[in-house]
C-alpha positions in Angstrom: 331.0 -52.4 65.0 327.3 -52.3 64.8 324.8 -53.5 67.4 323.3 -56.7 66.5 326.3 -58.1 64.6 327.2 -61.7 65.6 330.8 -61.7 65.9 332.0 -65.4 65.9 335.9 -66.8 66.0 335.4 -68.5 62.6 338.6 -70.3 62.5 338.0 -71.9 65.7 334.9 -73.3 64.4 336.7 -74.7 61.7 339.3 -76.4 64.1 336.2 -77.7 66.3 333.9 -79.2 63.4 337.7 -80.9 62.0 338.2 -82.1 65.6 334.9 -83.3 65.9 335.1 -85.9 63.1 338.0 -87.7 64.0 338.7 -87.4 67.7 336.6 -88.8 70.7 336.9 -85.7 72.9 337.2 -82.1 71.6 337.8 -79.6 74.6 337.1 -76.1 73.8 339.1 -74.1 76.2 339.4 -70.3 76.5 338.8 -67.2 78.7 335.7 -66.2 79.8 333.6 -64.0 77.3 335.3 -65.1 74.3 332.1 -67.1 72.7 332.9 -70.6 73.6 329.1 -71.5 74.4 327.8 -69.9 71.4 330.6 -71.3 69.1 329.9 -75.0 70.7 326.2 -74.7 69.9 327.0 -73.2 66.3 329.6 -76.4 65.6 326.4 -78.8 66.7 323.6 -77.4 64.6 322.7 -80.1 62.0 323.9 -82.7 64.1 321.2 -85.2 65.1 320.6 -86.4 68.6 323.2 -83.9 70.3 322.4 -83.4 73.9 323.7 -80.0 75.6 324.3 -79.6 79.3 325.2 -76.1 81.1 326.9 -76.7 84.3 326.3 -73.1 85.1 322.8 -74.0 86.3 322.8 -75.5 89.6 320.3 -78.2 89.0 322.3 -79.8 85.8 325.5 -79.6 88.1 323.8 -81.3 91.1 323.1 -84.1 88.5 326.4 -84.6 87.3 327.9 -84.4 90.8 325.0 -87.0 91.9 325.4 -89.6 89.2 328.4 -88.9 86.5 327.9 -91.9 84.7 324.1 -91.5 83.9 324.7 -87.9 83.1 326.9 -88.8 80.4 324.5 -90.9 78.6 323.7 -89.8 75.3 323.0 -91.0 71.6 325.1 -88.6 70.0 327.3 -85.7 70.3 327.1 -84.3 73.9 328.2 -80.6 74.8 328.9 -79.8 78.4 329.6 -76.2 79.1 332.0 -75.2 81.8 333.3 -78.7 82.4 335.5 -77.7 85.0 333.0 -77.2 87.6 332.3 -81.1 88.2 335.9 -82.4 88.2 334.4 -85.9 88.7 333.2 -86.0 85.3 336.6 -86.5 83.8 337.1 -89.9 84.8 333.6 -90.9 83.8 334.0 -89.4 80.5 337.4 -91.4 80.0 335.5 -94.5 80.6 332.7 -93.4 78.6 334.9 -93.1 75.7 337.0 -96.0 76.4 333.8 -98.2 76.1 332.8 -96.1 73.1 335.6 -94.9 70.8 333.3 -93.3 68.3 334.7 -89.7 67.2 332.7 -86.6 68.4 331.5 -88.2 71.7 332.1 -85.0 73.9 332.4 -81.4 73.3 333.7 -79.8 76.4 334.2 -76.2 77.1 335.8 -74.4 79.8 336.9 -71.0 81.2 340.2 -72.1 82.6 343.2 -74.3 81.1 341.5 -77.1 82.2 344.7 -79.6 81.8 346.6 -77.5 83.9 344.1 -77.9 86.8 345.3 -80.1 89.6 341.5 -80.9 90.6 341.3 -82.7 87.3 342.3 -86.3 87.6 343.2 -87.3 84.2 344.3 -85.7 81.0 342.6 -88.0 78.7 345.8 -88.6 76.9 345.3 -90.0 73.2 341.6 -89.5 73.6 341.0 -85.7 73.2 342.2 -82.7 71.3 342.2 -79.2 72.5 341.2 -76.0 70.7 342.2 -73.0 72.2 339.8 -69.8 71.9 341.2 -66.7 72.4 339.6 -63.2 72.0 338.9 -61.8 68.2 341.6 -61.2 65.9 341.2 -58.4 63.9 340.7 -60.5 60.9 337.7 -62.0 62.3 336.2 -58.5 63.3 337.1 -57.0 60.0 336.8 -60.0 57.6 340.4 -59.7 56.6 342.5 -62.6 55.6 345.1 -62.9 58.8 347.6 -64.5 56.7 350.7 -62.7 57.9 352.5 -66.0 59.6 352.0 -67.9 56.7 353.1 -65.3 54.2 356.4 -64.4 56.5 357.8 -68.2 56.2 356.7 -68.5 52.5 360.5 -68.5 50.5 361.0 -65.2 48.9 357.3 -63.8 49.6 357.1 -60.1 48.6 354.4 -58.3 50.8 351.9 -56.3 48.7 350.4 -54.3 51.7 347.0 -52.5 50.9 346.9 -48.6 51.2 345.9 -48.0 55.1 345.1 -44.9 56.7 345.8 -46.2 60.0 348.3 -44.2 62.4 349.1 -44.5 66.0 346.0 -43.1 67.4 344.2 -45.5 65.3 346.1 -48.5 66.5 345.8 -47.5 69.9 341.6 -47.2 69.4 341.7 -50.7 68.0 343.6 -51.8 71.1 341.6 -50.4 73.5 338.6 -52.2 72.0 340.4 -55.3 72.1 338.6 -58.8 71.1 335.8 -59.8 73.2 333.0 -60.1 71.4 330.9 -58.1 73.9 333.5 -55.1 73.7 333.9 -55.2 70.0 329.9 -54.7 70.0 329.7 -51.9 72.2 330.1 -48.6 70.3 330.9 -46.0 73.0 334.3 -46.0 75.4 332.0 -45.5 78.3 329.9 -48.8 77.6 333.3 -50.8 77.3 334.6 -49.7 80.3 331.5 -51.0 82.1 331.9 -54.3 80.2 335.6 -54.4 81.5 334.9 -53.5 85.0 332.2 -56.4 85.1 334.6 -58.9 83.2 337.5 -58.2 86.0 334.5 -58.7 88.8 333.6 -62.1 87.3 337.1 -63.3 86.9 337.9 -62.5 90.7 334.5 -63.8 92.0 333.8 -66.8 89.6 336.8 -68.1 87.7 339.6 -67.5 90.2 337.5 -69.0 93.3 336.9 -72.1 91.0 340.5 -72.8 91.1 342.2 -71.6 94.2 341.4 -70.2 97.5 342.3 -66.4 97.7 342.6 -65.1 101.0 343.1 -61.4 100.0 341.5 -60.6 96.7 342.3 -56.9 97.3 345.9 -58.1 97.1 345.2 -59.8 93.6 343.4 -56.8 92.2 346.5 -54.8 93.0 348.7 -57.2 91.4 346.3 -57.3 88.0 346.5 -53.4 87.9 350.5 -53.9 88.3 350.8 -56.4 85.5 348.8 -54.1 83.2 351.5 -51.5 83.2 353.9 -54.1 82.6 352.3 -55.6 79.8 354.7 -56.3 76.8 357.5 -56.3 79.3 359.9 -59.0 81.2 358.2 -60.5 84.2 360.1 -59.4 87.2 358.7 -61.3 90.6 361.0 -59.5 92.8 359.9 -56.2 91.7 356.4 -56.8 92.0 356.8 -58.1 95.2 358.9 -55.2 96.5 356.0 -52.6 94.6 352.9 -54.3 96.3 354.4 -55.6 99.5 353.4 -59.1 98.8 355.4 -61.7 98.9 357.2 -63.0 96.2 355.7 -66.9 96.6 352.5 -65.4 96.5 353.2 -63.3 93.5 354.2 -66.1 91.8 351.1 -68.0 92.7 348.7 -65.6 91.6 350.5 -65.1 88.6 350.1 -68.9 87.9 346.5 -68.5 88.7 345.8 -65.5 86.5 347.6 -67.3 83.5 345.5 -70.4 84.2 341.9 -68.3 83.5 343.4 -66.8 80.6 343.8 -62.9 81.9 347.4 -63.0 81.2 350.1 -64.9 79.1 353.7 -65.7 79.7 355.9 -65.8 76.5 358.8 -67.7 77.0 362.2 -66.5 76.3 364.0 -67.9 73.2 367.5 -69.2 73.1 369.9 -71.4 71.0 373.4 -72.5 71.0 374.3 -69.6 68.4 372.7 -67.0 70.9 374.1 -68.2 74.4 373.9 -65.0 75.8 370.2 -65.3 75.9 368.4 -64.8 79.2 365.4 -66.8 80.4 362.9 -64.5 82.0 359.7 -64.7 80.2 357.5 -61.9 78.8 354.1 -60.9 80.2 351.0 -59.7 78.1 347.6 -59.6 78.8 345.7 -61.8 76.5 343.5 -59.0 75.3 345.1 -55.4 74.9 341.8 -53.5 75.7 341.6 -55.1 79.0 345.0 -53.8 79.9 344.2 -50.4 78.4 341.3 -50.1 80.7 343.3 -50.8 83.6 345.7 -47.9 82.5 343.2 -45.3 81.4 344.5 -41.8 82.3 348.1 -43.0 81.8 349.7 -41.8 78.5 353.5 -41.9 79.0 355.3 -43.4 75.9 356.3 -46.4 77.6 352.7 -47.5 78.5 351.6 -46.7 75.2 354.3 -48.9 73.5 353.3 -51.7 75.8 349.8 -51.6 74.8 350.6 -51.8 71.1 353.4 -54.4 71.7 350.5 -56.4 73.6 347.9 -55.6 71.0 350.5 -57.0 68.2 351.5 -60.1 70.2 348.1 -61.0 70.9 347.3 -60.9 66.9 350.4 -63.4 66.6 349.1 -65.5 69.2 345.6 -66.1 67.5 347.1 -66.4 64.5 349.6 -69.2 65.5 346.4 -71.4 66.2 345.2 -71.8 62.8 348.1 -71.0 60.4 349.4 -73.9 58.3 353.0 -73.1 59.6 353.4 -74.8 62.9 355.4 -72.2 64.7 355.8 -71.3 68.5 356.2 -67.5 69.8 359.0 -66.5 72.0 360.8 -63.3 72.7 364.6 -62.8 72.9 366.7 -60.7 74.9 370.5 -61.0 75.9 372.8 -60.0 78.6 374.0 -56.9 76.2 370.6 -55.4 76.3 369.6 -56.2 72.8 366.0 -57.7 72.3 363.6 -58.8 69.9 359.8 -58.3 70.7 358.8 -61.5 69.2 360.6 -64.7 67.8 358.5 -67.3 65.9 360.3 -70.7 65.3 358.9 -73.0 62.8 359.4 -76.9 62.7 362.2 -76.8 60.8 364.3 -74.2 63.1 363.6 -71.2 60.8 363.2 -67.9 62.5 361.5 -64.8 62.0 362.2 -61.9 63.9 359.6 -59.1 64.6 359.9 -55.8 66.7 357.2 -53.5 67.3 357.1 -49.7 67.3 354.3 -47.2 68.5 355.9 -44.7 65.9 354.7 -43.6 62.4 358.1 -43.6 61.0 361.0 -46.5 60.9 364.7 -45.7 61.2 367.8 -47.8 60.6 368.5 -48.0 64.5 365.3 -50.2 65.0 366.8 -53.0 63.2 369.9 -52.9 65.1 368.5 -55.9 67.3 367.3 -57.7 64.3 370.7 -57.4 62.6 372.3 -58.7 65.4 370.2 -61.9 65.9 370.6 -62.4 62.0 374.2 -62.6 62.1 374.3 -64.5 65.2 371.8 -66.9 63.5 373.1 -67.1 59.8 371.0 -69.2 57.3 368.6 -70.1 60.3 367.2 -66.4 60.4 364.6 -66.4 57.5 363.4 -62.8 57.7 362.9 -59.8 60.2 360.2 -57.1 60.4 359.4 -54.0 62.1 355.9 -53.2 62.6 355.0 -50.0 62.9 352.1 -47.4 63.0 352.9 -45.7 59.4 351.8 -46.9 56.0 354.7 -48.0 54.1 356.4 -51.6 53.1 360.0 -50.9 52.7 363.2 -53.1 52.4 365.9 -52.3 55.3 368.8 -54.7 53.9 368.9 -58.6 53.5 365.7 -60.2 54.5 364.9 -57.0 56.7 361.3 -55.3 56.2 359.2 -52.9 57.9 355.5 -53.2 57.6 352.5 -51.2 58.7 351.0 -53.2 62.0 347.8 -53.5 59.8 350.1 -55.9 57.6 348.9 -58.8 60.3 345.4 -59.1 59.4 345.1 -57.8 55.8 348.0 -60.0 54.2 346.6 -63.1 52.3 348.2 -66.5 53.2 350.9 -67.3 50.4 
């Protein structure tokens, strides 16, 4: 992690370039400071007659507002950065691509979940493809394969993990750095802390206020700090309301806004007929473990450490699912008897991978208890169960059950 290295989300770049070849409008959507603008510019290199418009510039934004139709006139691909700043462009883009349906007409970037914003009048159905850009994965940072998801769903796959010297303190260090390119570049904890502070200030002063009128920003900041302490846990609106003295309706609204601007992510609960006792409460995680760890500086109890490690692992899975060959969805599972599985991956054919995360350097038989119960309830649908932990060994723990080092997420090649 040296100064001067250009960290780019290379897998998202492949997705964008592929989408530009056959889709009229490509939307590059994601959190602030994940490299969207740089990535978009890289994807347009070598294309002739491209036009680049940046709506952070007040003059450019004024032009877009004054005459959206003329603003969009371009012979080839047009990049519009921060497109959510001028909602009136949306209908003009729809009209432009309906009149001229060539692929690759527009590459749009935004620092919010654009299609969920009420200010945008149309979602361009059938005309657009969205590529979500998250902070960098560990594989993108280290140049390793990031192939765990595809390998785990491969029939009869046997993991061959590389020797690792990483232990709990090392994983906590990786989690505290996170995946924002600027945080990865910075070489000291103090410099990274300054980045995270500035990042939160930008989120509050720019992104949040672009999508909603927040009357009491101090309440929002207190909520963000409280959510960091619960990252990796079930979302409890009533408890947050009580602890913070904020109405539950306001807590719900604010959490919705924080999800829109990619600060947090809600992982839905998973259930099926075979697991009718499952509860429906979502799990809340920060999009970037480094930001959550920054907000928890000085807190080092086991629950907090476990939450940060789980946030880190769920973040790696989230990123990997955006490019894996296996089309799978991420959920969590908890039943009314208290048995829970931190991550459930379900592919299109209904096969299930269960994943438990342990912030420990050893694994016990009891760590597989919830996975075994899920396996018994699902039968043949249960494809495999893994305990990802801070140790160094790959070991079997019964039929279709294994423990793996956390690093296997990014060091495993695709099957």
